[in-house]
C-alpha positions as CSV (number, residue, x, y, z in Angstrom):
1,M,-43.6,-34.1,-11.8
2,E,-47.3,-34.6,-10.8
3,A,-48.3,-37.4,-8.4
4,L,-51.6,-38.9,-7.3
5,A,-52.4,-39.2,-3.5
6,L,-53.2,-42.8,-2.9
7,F,-54.1,-42.1,0.8
8,S,-54.9,-39.1,2.9
9,F,-52.1,-37.7,5.0
10,A,-52.2,-35.4,8.0
11,A,-49.0,-33.5,8.7
12,S,-47.6,-33.7,12.2
13,E,-44.5,-31.5,11.7
14,A,-44.2,-27.9,10.6
15,D,-42.2,-28.9,7.5
16,E,-44.8,-31.4,6.2
17,I,-47.9,-30.8,4.2
18,S,-51.3,-32.4,4.5
19,F,-53.4,-33.7,1.5
20,Q,-56.4,-35.8,0.8
21,K,-56.7,-39.1,-1.1
22,G,-57.2,-38.4,-4.8
23,E,-55.5,-35.0,-4.9
24,I,-52.8,-34.2,-7.3
25,L,-49.4,-33.0,-5.9
26,K,-46.4,-31.5,-7.6
27,V,-43.3,-33.4,-6.6
28,T,-40.3,-31.0,-6.7
29,E,-37.5,-33.1,-5.2
30,M,-36.8,-36.8,-4.6
31,E,-33.9,-38.8,-3.1
32,E,-33.3,-42.5,-3.7
33,D,-32.3,-43.2,-0.1
34,S,-35.2,-41.3,1.5
35,C,-38.8,-42.4,2.3
36,W,-39.9,-38.8,2.0
37,V,-40.2,-36.4,-1.0
38,T,-40.6,-32.7,-1.3
39,A,-44.0,-31.8,-2.9
40,E,-46.3,-28.8,-3.3
41,I,-50.0,-28.5,-3.2
42,Q,-52.2,-25.4,-3.2
43,G,-49.2,-23.1,-2.9
44,K,-47.7,-24.9,0.1
45,R,-44.5,-26.9,0.0
46,G,-43.2,-29.5,2.4
47,Y,-42.3,-33.2,3.0
48,V,-44.8,-36.0,2.2
49,P,-44.2,-39.8,2.7
50,Q,-43.3,-41.4,-0.6
51,N,-45.5,-44.5,0.0
52,Y,-48.6,-42.3,0.2
53,I,-48.3,-41.1,-3.4
54,S,-47.7,-42.4,-6.9
55,L,-46.0,-40.5,-9.7
56,L,-48.3,-40.2,-12.7
57,P,-46.6,-42.2,-15.4
58,Y,-45.3,-40.2,-18.4
59,P,-43.2,-41.9,-21.1
60,W,-41.0,-38.8,-21.3
61,F,-39.8,-38.6,-17.7
62,A,-36.5,-40.5,-17.4
63,G,-35.5,-39.6,-13.8
64,R,-31.8,-39.6,-13.0
65,V,-30.3,-39.9,-16.5
66,S,-27.0,-38.3,-17.5
67,R,-26.6,-35.9,-20.4
68,L,-24.5,-38.6,-22.3
69,E,-27.1,-41.3,-21.6
70,A,-29.9,-39.0,-22.8
71,E,-28.0,-38.4,-26.1
72,K,-27.6,-42.1,-26.6
73,R,-31.3,-42.7,-26.1
74,L,-32.3,-39.9,-28.5
75,Q,-29.8,-40.7,-31.3
76,R,-31.4,-41.5,-34.7
77,H,-34.8,-40.3,-33.5
78,D,-36.9,-37.9,-35.5
79,A,-36.7,-34.2,-34.5
80,G,-38.8,-33.4,-31.5
81,V,-38.5,-36.7,-29.7
82,F,-37.5,-35.8,-26.2
83,L,-37.1,-36.8,-22.5
84,V,-37.1,-34.9,-19.2
85,R,-34.3,-35.8,-16.8
86,E,-33.1,-34.6,-13.4
87,S,-30.2,-32.2,-13.7
88,E,-26.7,-33.6,-13.0
89,S,-25.2,-30.3,-12.0
90,A,-28.1,-28.9,-10.0
91,P,-29.9,-31.5,-7.9
92,G,-33.7,-30.8,-7.7
93,E,-33.7,-29.1,-11.1
94,F,-34.6,-30.5,-14.5
95,S,-33.4,-30.5,-18.1
96,V,-35.2,-31.3,-21.3
97,S,-33.2,-33.2,-23.9
98,V,-34.5,-32.9,-27.5
99,S,-33.5,-34.7,-30.7
100,Y,-32.9,-32.3,-33.5
101,G,-32.5,-35.2,-35.9
102,E,-28.8,-34.7,-36.6
103,R,-28.0,-33.8,-33.0
104,V,-29.4,-33.6,-29.4
105,E,-30.0,-30.3,-27.7
106,H,-30.4,-29.8,-23.9
107,F,-32.6,-27.1,-22.3
108,R,-32.3,-26.2,-18.6
109,V,-35.6,-25.7,-16.9
110,L,-35.6,-22.6,-14.7
111,E,-37.7,-22.8,-11.5
112,G,-38.8,-20.0,-9.3
113,G,-41.8,-19.3,-7.1
114,G,-43.4,-22.7,-8.1
115,Q,-43.1,-21.7,-11.8
116,Y,-41.1,-23.5,-14.5
117,C,-39.8,-22.0,-17.7
118,I,-37.3,-22.4,-20.6
119,W,-38.0,-19.2,-22.5
120,D,-40.6,-16.5,-21.9
121,E,-43.6,-18.7,-20.9
122,S,-43.9,-19.9,-17.3
123,F,-45.9,-22.9,-16.1
124,R,-47.1,-24.4,-12.8
125,S,-45.7,-27.8,-13.5
126,L,-43.4,-29.7,-15.9
127,N,-46.4,-31.4,-17.4
128,R,-47.9,-28.1,-18.5
129,L,-44.5,-27.0,-19.8
130,V,-44.2,-30.1,-21.9
131,D,-47.8,-29.8,-23.2
132,F,-47.1,-26.2,-24.3
133,Y,-44.1,-27.1,-26.4
134,R,-45.9,-29.8,-28.2
135,T,-47.7,-27.1,-30.2
136,H,-45.1,-24.3,-29.8
137,S,-41.5,-24.6,-31.0
138,I,-39.0,-25.2,-28.2
139,A,-36.2,-24.2,-30.6
140,V,-35.4,-20.6,-31.7
141,E,-33.5,-21.2,-34.9
142,K,-36.0,-23.6,-36.4
143,A,-39.4,-25.2,-35.7
144,V,-39.1,-28.2,-33.3
145,Y,-42.2,-29.5,-31.5
146,L,-42.0,-32.0,-28.7
147,R,-43.2,-35.5,-29.5
148,D,-43.2,-38.7,-27.5
149,P,-40.8,-41.6,-28.3
150,P,-42.2,-44.4,-30.5
151,A,-44.7,-46.6,-28.7
152,S,-42.5,-49.6,-29.5
153,Q,-40.0,-48.3,-26.9
154,P,-42.1,-47.6,-23.8
155,E,-40.3,-46.1,-20.8
156,R,-41.0,-47.4,-17.3
157,N,-41.7,-45.1,-14.4
158,P,-38.3,-44.4,-12.9
159,Y,-39.9,-44.1,-9.5
160,P,-42.5,-46.9,-9.3
161,N,-44.7,-47.0,-6.2
162,P,-45.0,-50.4,-4.4
163,Y,-48.6,-49.6,-3.5
164,K,-49.6,-49.0,-7.1
165,S,-49.8,-51.6,-10.0
166,S,-49.7,-50.7,-13.7
167,S,-53.2,-49.2,-13.6
168,Q,-55.1,-47.5,-10.8
169,E,-58.2,-49.5,-11.4
170,S,-56.4,-52.9,-11.0
171,L,-55.6,-52.2,-7.4
172,P,-57.5,-54.4,-5.0
173,S,-60.0,-52.4,-2.9
174,A,-58.5,-53.9,0.3
175,R,-55.1,-52.6,-0.5
176,L,-56.4,-49.1,-1.3
177,Q,-58.1,-48.9,2.1
178,A,-55.1,-50.1,4.1
179,R,-52.9,-47.2,4.9
180,P,-49.2,-47.9,4.5
181,P,-46.9,-47.4,7.5
182,R,-45.7,-43.8,8.1
183,P,-41.9,-43.8,7.5
184,E,-39.7,-42.5,10.3
185,R,-38.3,-39.0,10.0
186,E,-34.7,-38.0,10.5
187,A,-33.5,-34.6,11.7
188,S,-31.3,-34.2,8.6
189,H,-34.4,-34.4,6.4
190,R,-36.0,-31.4,7.9
191,L,-36.6,-28.5,5.6
192,P,-34.6,-25.4,6.7
193,D,-36.5,-22.4,8.1
194,P,-36.8,-20.0,5.1
195,A,-37.0,-17.0,7.4
196,A,-33.7,-17.9,9.0
197,A,-31.7,-19.2,6.0
198,N,-32.8,-16.9,3.2
199,P,-31.9,-13.2,2.8
200,R,-34.6,-10.7,2.0
201,V,-32.7,-8.4,-0.3
202,A,-29.7,-8.6,-2.6
203,H,-27.3,-6.2,-4.4
204,A,-26.9,-6.5,-8.1
205,L,-23.2,-7.2,-9.0
206,C,-23.7,-6.5,-12.7
207,D,-26.3,-5.8,-15.4
208,Y,-28.8,-8.5,-16.2
209,T,-30.9,-7.7,-19.3
210,P,-32.0,-11.0,-20.9
211,P,-34.5,-11.1,-23.8
212,Q,-37.0,-13.3,-21.9
213,T,-39.9,-11.3,-20.4
214,A,-40.3,-13.8,-17.6
215,H,-36.9,-12.8,-16.2
216,L,-36.2,-9.9,-14.0
217,H,-34.1,-7.1,-15.6
218,F,-31.8,-5.1,-13.4
219,L,-28.7,-2.9,-13.5
220,R,-25.5,-3.1,-11.5
221,G,-26.0,-1.5,-8.1
222,D,-29.8,-2.1,-8.0
223,I,-31.3,-3.5,-4.7
224,I,-33.6,-6.5,-5.3
225,D,-36.3,-7.7,-3.0
226,L,-35.9,-11.5,-2.8
227,L,-39.3,-13.3,-3.0
228,D,-38.1,-16.9,-3.5
229,C,-34.6,-18.3,-3.0
230,S,-35.5,-22.0,-2.8
231,S,-33.9,-22.9,-6.2
232,T,-30.2,-23.2,-6.7
233,L,-30.6,-22.2,-10.4
234,A,-33.1,-19.3,-10.5
235,W,-34.3,-16.9,-7.8
236,R,-37.4,-14.8,-7.9
237,G,-37.3,-11.1,-7.0
238,R,-38.8,-7.6,-7.4
239,C,-36.9,-4.6,-8.7
240,R,-38.1,-1.3,-10.2
241,G,-41.7,-2.4,-9.8
242,R,-41.2,-5.7,-11.8
243,V,-41.2,-9.3,-10.7
244,G,-39.3,-12.1,-12.3
245,I,-36.6,-14.8,-12.1
246,F,-32.9,-14.4,-12.4
247,P,-29.6,-16.3,-11.9
248,P,-28.4,-16.0,-8.2
249,D,-24.8,-15.6,-9.4
250,Y,-25.6,-12.1,-10.6
251,V,-26.3,-10.8,-7.1
252,Q,-24.8,-10.5,-3.6
253,P,-27.3,-11.4,-0.9
254,L,-27.5,-8.9,2.0
255,H,-28.0,-10.4,5.4
256,H,-29.3,-8.1,8.2
């Protein structure tokens, strides 16, 4: 999700990132019991204080909603009405639930190297992915284009910011100028050192030859250079001169 920086922030720890008021950040992970979120800006990823930003409101983002609840919300809606929710099985990942009219289908969003994809096309944010499938079919067997739920049933922002009212313009100027308190950090919230935690190469356990061009094709026994292992669902690597994403279950990391 994209978020607006309400205040400038200067990082004081190695696992935090700095930003300026008015910049747009990409929030990649949130926890209900934490005052910090993981975000990305200009290719850098790290922690930022939640009370310094505000998620841009989108009627299609439902937050932590179960698969069953998503199906209940989308029942009896026209084909294409959808919502984006946080994955139940893979924290930090997302799924797109789409009404097909007679049923609801769920699409897992693969993330790797700061890119998001469902099929062949990759995007820098969920917002751009959603916009693309408004004019391109998200379904393979028939044409289904994403469309917002009816305006009569607006969805509230699942992560409202206490420093932001319903519209940015309605905020008093004094409140905008008053910086909120910087929340305390706990050691358990520190991002792990990627160089120490992530392997650099992996051994292919079996063939992986999906039809999607954005995915990395490899054969059993290949050695894969690992470029990004931050996601639990899809890793990004290089093999035979090609770069792409792939499921980590297909490989065995090699630690040196």
